[in-house]
N, C-alpha and C positions, 0 to 999 in steps of 0.2 A: 185225620189231622196230619199236618206236615211236620217234618222234623227239621233238623238243622240245614237241610238242603234248600229250604225256602228262604225268602227275603222279606224283611219288614221295611215298609216305607212309612216314615213318620214325619208329619208336618206339625210343628208347634205354632198354631195360629194365635190370633189376638183374643178370640172368644172360646176356642176349644182346641184340644189335642186330637188329631186324627191319625189313625194307624191302620195299615192294611198289610196283610201277610199273603204272599202269593208263592206258588210253586209251579214248576214246569213239568207237565206230564205229557210226554210225547211232543206233539206240535201245539198243545193247548197251554194257556196260562190260566191256572185255577186259583181263585181266591178262597182260602179255607179259614181265615180268621180276620177279624177287624175289630176296631174299638173306636169309640167316639166319646171322649171325656170332655164335657162342657164345664168351663170354669164357673164358680159362683159369681164372679164379676169379670167384666172385660178388662184386659190387662192395661188398657190406656185410661181407665177411669182414675180420677185423682186419688181416691182412697184405696186403690188396689195395690197389693204387693206382688209384682210379677214373678219374682224368684220363688216366693212361697207357693203361689198358685200353680206354677209350672212343676215344681217339685212334688206337690200333692198329686197332680194329674199323672206324672210319670210313675209315682208309687202305686197309684190305682191301676195303671196299665200293666205294670210288672206283676202285681198281685193276681190280676185276672187272666194273664197270659203267660204260661210257663216258658214259651220260646221267645219272649220279647227281647232277649239279649242276643239272639242269633242273627248274624248278618244284617245289621241295621243300616239303612240308607236314610239320610236326613236332608230336609230342604231348608233353605234360608230365604227370607223375603227378597224380592227382586230389587228393592231400593237399597238393600244392604250390600250389593255387589255391583259389578260393572260387566256389561256384555257389549263387545265391539266386534263388528264383522267387516273385514277388508279384503280386497282382491289384490294378491301379490302379482308382480309382473311374471311373465313366462320365465321359469327358472328351474334348475335342477332340484328335484324333490329333496335331495340331501341338504340343499341350502335354505329350505323353508324355515328350519329352526333358527338360523341366523337372522332371517328377515323378520320372523315373529319377535325375536328378542329386541331387535331395533324398533319394531312397531310398538312393542310393549312399553319401551322407554318413552315413546312419543305420546301414546294414548293414555297411559296410567299416570294420573297426576300425583304420584307419590314415588318415593324411592322403592326400587324393586325389592330391596331387603326387608321393607316393611309390609310387603304384599304377598298374599298367596295367589298364584295365578297358574292357569293351564290353558291349553289351546288344542285345536284339532282342525283338520280340513273337513269342510262340510260335504254332505252327500252331493253327488252329481259332478264332482271335480273330474276334469279330463286330464289323464296322465298318459303321455305317449313317449316311449323310449326313455323313461326316467325323468321326463320334464313335465311339470305341472303347467298346463296351458290356460284353460278356463277354469279357475278354481276360486274358492272363497274360504277364508280361514276365520274361525270363531275364536275370539280371545275373551276369557272369563277371569275375573279377578275379584279379590275381596281383601280389605285391610286385615293384617295378621291379628290385631287385637280384637277386631270384630268377629273373626272366625273363632277365636278362643272363647269369646263371650257367648256365641251361639252354641258352642260345644259344652260349655260349663255345666248346664243342668244334666246332660246325659253322663258326663264324667262323674259328677257327684252321685248319680244313681248307678254307677258302675256298669254303664252300657257302652260298649265299644262300637263306634260309628265306622262303618266300612267306607262310605263315601259321602261327600257333601255336595249338593247341587242347588243351583238357583231355582226358585219355584217356577219362573216363566219357562226355563229350559226343560224342567221336568214335565210341565204341561205340553210343551212341544213334543217331547218324546212320546207322551201318551197319545196325542193326536196323530203323529206320524205313524205309529205302530197300529193304532186302532182304526184309522179312517183313510190313511194315505199309503198303506203298505203295498197295494197293487201297483200304484204309480212308481214308488221307489224301487220296487223289485223288477219291474218290466220295462220301464221307460228310461231313456237317456235324457238328461237335462239339456234343453236347447235354449241358450241364453237369448236368442232372437225370438223364440216363440215359447215362452215359459207357460207351464200349466196354470190353471186358475188358482187364485190365492184365497185363503180363509182367514177371517179376523177372529181371534179368540179373546174375549174380554173376561178376565178373572177378577171379580169384584170382591175384595177383601173387607175387613172390618174398618181399617183406617186408610187403606190405599188400594189401588187397582192396577193390574198388569194387563197391558194390551200387546198381543203377539200377532203378527201377520206372517203367514208362511204358506208356501206352496209345496212343502215337503222337502225341497232342495235348498231353499234359502229362508232365512229368518230375519225378521226385524222386530225389536221389542222395546217397549217403553213403560215406565212406571208412572202412574198418575196419582196425585195426592187427594183422591176422592174415594170414599168407601162407604160401607153401610152405616158407620157411626155418624156420618154427616147428616143422614136423614134423621137419626135419633136426636142429634143436637139441634136440628132445625125445629123439631117438635118441642123439645125442651125449652127452646128460646121463645117461640111464638105462643105456645099454649101454656107456658108456666108450669110444666110438669117435672117430676123427678126423672132422673135418667132411666130408672127401672120401669116406671110407668110408660114413658115415651117409647122404650124398646118394645114393650108388650103391645102398645098401640100400633107401632109400625108393623109388627109381624101379623097383627090381626085387624088390619085396617077395614076390611070389608064387614067385620062384625061390630064396628064402632057405632055409636049413636048417630054420628054425622060423618059418614065416610067421605063425603065430598069435601068437608072442611079439612080432613086429614090429608087428602091428596093435594088440595090447593096449598096447604102449608108446606108440603114437601116439594112442590113444583120447582122452586128455585134450584134445589139440589139436582132434580131431574135435568133441568136445563144446563146446569154446570157440567154434569156428567156427559150429556150429549155433545156439548161444546168441546170438551176435552177430547172425546173420541173423534169428532169430526176434524179437529185440528191435527190430531195425531195421524189420521188416515190421509189428510191433505199433505202433511209433511212427507209421509211415505210415498205418496204418488209423485211428489216432486223429485225424489231421488230414484224412483223406479217407475218410469213412465210407461213401461210395457206390462206392468202388473194389471191383472184383471180380477178384482175382488167379487166373489159370487155369494158369500154367505157370512153370517156372524154367529159364532158359538159363544154362549154365555155360561160361565161357571161361578161357583161360590154360593154359599147359602143365601146371600142377599138377593139372588135371582128369584127366590120364593116370595119376595115381596109382591103383592098383587099389582098388576099393571105395568111392571118394570119392563118385561120383555116386549110387550106390545108397544110401549112408548118408544123404546129403542128402535124397533122395526119401522114404526111410522115416521120418525124423525131422521133416521139414517138412510132409509130407502133400501135396506138389505133384508133378505130372508133370515129371520132370527130363529135359532134353535137353542134350547136349553140342554146342556151337556149332562143329562141325568141318567145315561146308560152307556155302557161300553160294549161295542159290538164283538170284540174278540176276547173278552174276559168271561170265563165260565166259573161255575161254583155256586149252585143253587142254595147250598147251605148258608152262604153269606148274602148273595144277591137277593134272596127272597125275604130276608129279615126286614121288618118294617123300619127299624132304626137306620139301616143302611139305605133303603129306598128313599126315606125322607131326606137323607143327607148326601145322596149320591153326587149332586153337583159339586160338593166340596172335596171329593176323593180323587179328582183328576191328578193332583200333584202326587198323592201317595201311589197311584197307579203308575205314573211315569217313573217314580223312584224305584218301584219294584221291577219294572222292565229294565232299567239300567243295571240294577243289581243282578239280574238274571242274564245280562249280556245281550239284550234284544233291543237296545235303544240306538238311535242314530247319533246322539251326542253322548259321549262316554267320558267327558272330563270330570275331574273331582277337585274340590277345594279343601281337602283335608291337608293340614300342614305337613310338610315333608318330615319334620323332626318327629312328629307323632308316628308316622309310618315307620321311620327308622327304629324308634323305641320298640314298636310292636315286633318288628323283624328280629331284633336282638332278643326280646323276651321269648319269642317262639323258638329261637335256636339255643337258648341257655340249657334246657334239659339235655339236648344232644351233645353240647359241649361238655357238660358235666359227666355224661356217660362216657364220652371218649377219653376224658382225663382219668376217670376212674379205671377204665380198661388199661390205659397206659401205665398207671401207677401199679396196678396188679401185675402186669407183665414185667415191669422193671423190678418189682419186689421178688417175683419168682426167679428172674434171671440172676439177681444178686445172691439169693439163697443158694442156688445151684452152683454159681461160680465160687462162692465162699466155701461150700462143701468140697468142691473139687480141689481148691487151693489147699484146704486143710489136710487133704489126704496125700499131697505131694511132698517129696523130700527137698528141703531147701538146698542141700549140697549138690543136687543134680543141676540146678540152675546157677550156682554161684560162679563157676568159671565163665559160663556164657554171659552172665550179667556183667562181670568184670571186663570181658573182652568187648562187649557192646559199649560200655562206658568209655573205655580207652579209645575205641574207634570214633565215638562221638566227639571226644575231646580233640582228637587229631583232625577230624573233619571241620570242626569249628575253627581251629587254628588256620587251616588251609584256606577256608572260605574268607576269613578275615584278611589274610595276606592277598588273596585274589581280588578282593574288593578294593584294597588300597592301590594295587597295580592298575585296576580298571579306572579308578578315579584319576590317577596320574596320566594314564593314556588319554582319557577324555579331555583333560586339561591341555595336554600337548596338542591334540587334534584341533581343539578350539582355538588355541593360540596360533597354530598354523593357518587356520582359516582367516583369523583376524589379520595376519600379516599379508597373506596372499590375496585376500578379497577385499581389502579396505577400500580401494578405489571404486569397486562395484557397489558396495553397500552405501557409499555416499550418494549415489545416484538413484537408489531404489525408489524413494518416495517421489522424486521427480518423474521417474518412469511410470510409476503407478498412476499418478494424476494425469499424465499424458495418455496412458492407456484408457483410463476411465473416460476422459474427454473424447477419445475415439469411439468408445462404446455407445455414447449417448446419441440416439438417432436424430438427425436433422436433415431437412430438405436442402437441396442445392439450388439456391435462387440465382437468377442471372445477375452478374456483376456484384453478387453478395448483398443486394438491396432487398430488404423485406417488402413484399407487396402489401398494398392496403387491403382492409377487409372486403372492400367491394371488388378488388381485382382477384383476390383469392380468399374466400371465407375461412375463418379460423377452424370451422368444423371439417374442412378439407385438407388441413395441414397436419402432416404426420409427425411434426416436431414434438419432442418431449423436453419440457423445461424443468431443470433441476434447481431447487431452491436452497438446498443445503447438503453438505457431505460431512458425515461424522465417522469417527473410527474409535474402536475400543480394543484393547489388547487383552488376550486371555492366556494364562499360563497353560490351561488345558481347554481346548475348544469344545470338549465334551460338556463343559458347563453351559455353553451356549446351545448345544444341540440337545435340548431337553426332549422329553416324550412328545410334548405339544408341538415343538418346532419340527421334530421328525415327521409327525403326522401331517403337518401343514406342507412340508417339503414334498412328501409323497404325493399329496393331492395336487400340488402345483406342477410337478413333473408330469403327472398323468394328464392334467389339463393342457400343458404345453404340447405334449405329443399329439393329443387330439386336435389342438388348434393348428399345428403345423401341417396336419394332413388335410386341412380344409383349404379351399381356394376363396379369395375375396370375391365380392360381387363383380360379375363381368369377366371372370377368368375363362380362358379357352383351353380345352384339353389338347393333348399332344397331337391328336388326329385332326385338329382344326375345327372340331364341332364345338357347340356351346355347352357340352356336358361338363359336369364338374370333374376336374382332374385332381388326383391326389398329389399334394406337394411332398417333397422329400423331407423327412424328419428323422432325426437320429432315433435308433431303437434303444436309447438309454432310458426307456420309459420307467422311471421311478422304481427301479428294482430296490427293495428295502436293503439298506446296508447299515453298518455300525456308525456311520457319521464321521465327521472330522475329529481328530485328536491332536495331541501335542500342542505346542505353542502356535499362536497365530493371531490375526487381526480380523475383526468383523467391521467391514466398511458399509455404512448405511447411507443411502441416497433418498432424499425426499423430493418429490416433484409432482408435476401434473401435466395434462395434455387436454386439447380441445377436440381430438379426433373421435367424436362421439355422435356422428350423424345417424339418424334412424335408418338411413338407407344401407348402413353397414352393420346391420343386426348380426351379432356374433363376432364382430371384428373390432368393436369399440371397447371402451373402458379397460378392464383388466386384461382382456384378450389382446389389445393393442400393445400393452406393456410386454406381454409374453412374446408376441411375434417380433418385437424389436429388441428391447433391452435384455430380456432373458436369453433370446437366441444369440445376441452378440456375445454375452458372457459365456456361452457354451461353444460357439462355433466360429466367431469372427476372427480373422487373422489380424494381428496387431503388428504394425510396422513402426519401428523406433530407430533412432539414430544412435549408433555406438559412439563411445568417446573419440574414436578415430574418424568419425564422420560417415561411417558405412551404414547403409540401410539394412536393418535386420528385421525379419518377420518371425513372429512367434505365435503359438496358439494360446488361448486363455489359460489352458492347463499348464503350459510351460512357464507362463508368467506367475503361476501360483494361485490363480483364481479357481474357485470351485463352489459348489452349492449355492448358485444364484437363487434367491427366494423373494417372491413378491409377498410381503408380510400380510398386507390387508387386501381384502376383496370387497368392494362396496359398489354402489351405483353412482353414476355421474349426477352432479347436482347443478341446478340452474344458477348461474353466477353473472353478476354485472361486471363487464370488462370495459376499461377505458377505450374510447374510440379514438384512434390516432388521427382520423380525418376530421375530427371536430375542431372548429376554430371558434373560440368564444367571442372573437371580435368581428366575425363575419356577419353578413346580412342574414344568413340562414339561422344563426343563433338568436337573432332578435325577433324572428317570425314565429308565432305560436302555430304549430302544425295541427292539422285535423287529427282526430282520434285514430283513424285507420291508416295513417300514413306509414310507409315503410322506409328504412334507410335507402338512399339512392333515388327516391321518388322526386319528381320535379314539382316545385311549388312556385306560385306567382308572388313576387315581392310587392311592396307598397307602391312602387312606380311601374308595375307591370313587367318587371324583368323576371327571367327564369332563374330559380334558385334550386340547387341540389340540396335536399334535406339530409343532414348528418346529425344524429343524436349524440349527446355527450357520452353515453355508454351503450354497449351492446349486450344483449342477453345471449349467453353461450352455455352449453353443457360442459362442465369441467370435471375431470376425473382426477382425484388426488391419490397418490400411492406412496408407500414406504417400501424400499427395496434394499435387501441386504445380500452381501456376498462375502464368502470366506477368502482371505488372502494370506498365504504363507510366503514370506519373502524368499525369493529365489535369485541369488546373485547372477550376474551376467555369465561368469564362467560355468556355473552349473546349468544355466539355461542353454548355453552352447552345447554342453554335453548331451542334454536331453534332446535338443534339436538334431544333433548328429545321429543319436541313437534312433530317433524317429525316421530320419531320412534313410538310414541303413536298413531299418525294418521294412520301409516302403519299397526300397529297391529290391530287397530279398523277396518280398511278396510278389512284386512285378515279375521278377525272374522266374519264380515258381509258376506263376500264371502263364507266362510265355512258354515254359517248358511243357506244362500240361496241355496247352493249346496245340503245340507241335506234335505231342504224342497222339492226341486225339485226331489230328489231321492225317498222320501216318496210318493210324488204324483204319480210318475211313477209306484211304487210298488203297489199302491191301485188299485184293479180291477174295 
């Protein structure tokens, strides 16, 4: 018998509670306990009390199995949750979480705060140099109230659930481990030549789950047809009670007139086949390269005579009943008649055990986070109490020893020293107070002097800042300053950045803006900027004239972690967009274009302004007070309708209805045979929206000139040192 190292997989079905206990021994999975508790009534019957029936079944399970509270994994019906699979674009693996959160908001029809959800990358994903290329992500979700409703019977029975999984995903885990393990371990997934797929049909009491998988990819759908539909059909047509109809369904071959029984159930057979065919047809529509080779049927409904043969005849696939598990051992369980008779219904429990033992392909869980947090706190409470107890004991011992030592000393020995310390402390406090007053007066006088001497400079600061920001915004130089039409130069080929708003906010301490989240984002942005500046755009030529990629120069200020800005200052925020998102510029569009232009300008571009005397002065962004340029958001370009400036609503082209496949700029024939150039009212363009922030600390002109002079002197000194070193090296080489 297994101890606590094993895992229980529990499925609370509509007609029975199934439980399987497995342990890992070496490379084998061994089933050493199981239970099958059939309810007196099916839960969906009108006169049944589901809560009471489930509670009684759990009580019976716990009474018959001592380890039933150890490491429990539980399944929930497929129709209770949501399974979505999507292919993210080629992206850094670290950005997958952001893409999944965005996808979750689109795919889940509820507020995320009302939902328990989890995700993972599916098997066969190709990751190269930290980028996910050909990958698929599985997103699984369930409403929070539904999750608590499913967990309620086990909570009342004092059973702690380790993980919650959707029943179709548990079946996939069982099939992937039991029948597709060699493929998953030895083959690489080829999206152009995928391996053959298997259809798994799990027929439940009130509904059925259909899963199509080749081991690497999954498609799943729940269908509202189950074993009860056959029973209800017999009840309706033969005027029987539900119990008699259920017995007759299970023992159709022993009935007085078997032919009548099968003819009565034929409409449900047809409905089931139709639903399966429609589901497979829909799957083939979205995955045209899939090759389905077999159909596996699970659930106790498959024991109904003639069902498997009928499915095989009408669907055209080789049908197998999933009544044995190739990689599951444990003759003490597998040889028991009760298990053998109900083996088709233990696939879900088998998959749950595999996930609990860490051997499944899908390892997501829908246990609410707050429950996991409560368990973690509960587990750490004893250690916290032990630590506090040890601290209290140590403090008590220290107090007793100190008190005893103090009681044995003579007060007169310390009296003079104590008096001297008190006198010196009073003198120190007086001097500190006087010093603080003097420092306050000095600060006032210094500030007053700056106000008097720098007043003219400060009046122009904001005008200079807006002029500097205008110089920072990248724009193309068009001939004669005339903007070309989209046909002369498409929007996707224009590197212009359009700013829609400029906002500013004053901070008494810029550390309030530079939070932990902003610091992390700035670190990532600077790393991405350095990597981007070391790449060359498509078509770039190396220094030797070859077509090889040449490294561009980029500052080595690569996001070295610092303490961030402090003291007073402003945060200036720019919102804008650009259309420089052609697919031919992969890696240089979207956020990367903002980095290569706007971020680079705020780090390196020289700013030329006019002084009050009319003199042209050039400063660096740092001398102007700019620092910490940050692209706040990183997203994907979106397809947007843009007004076409070449469209004339009064022209003949606007009156002609164009063919479906016509493109802007194509020639059309007018009603009188004349040639018309087609121009649509709007154009479809990829637009990237961004939010950009930069720190600005006001630097008056006189201080800027001091910084500029100091920088020039430092540069001259460095040049002199370099020249001196070059001369020394030349003399050393010339000496024989």
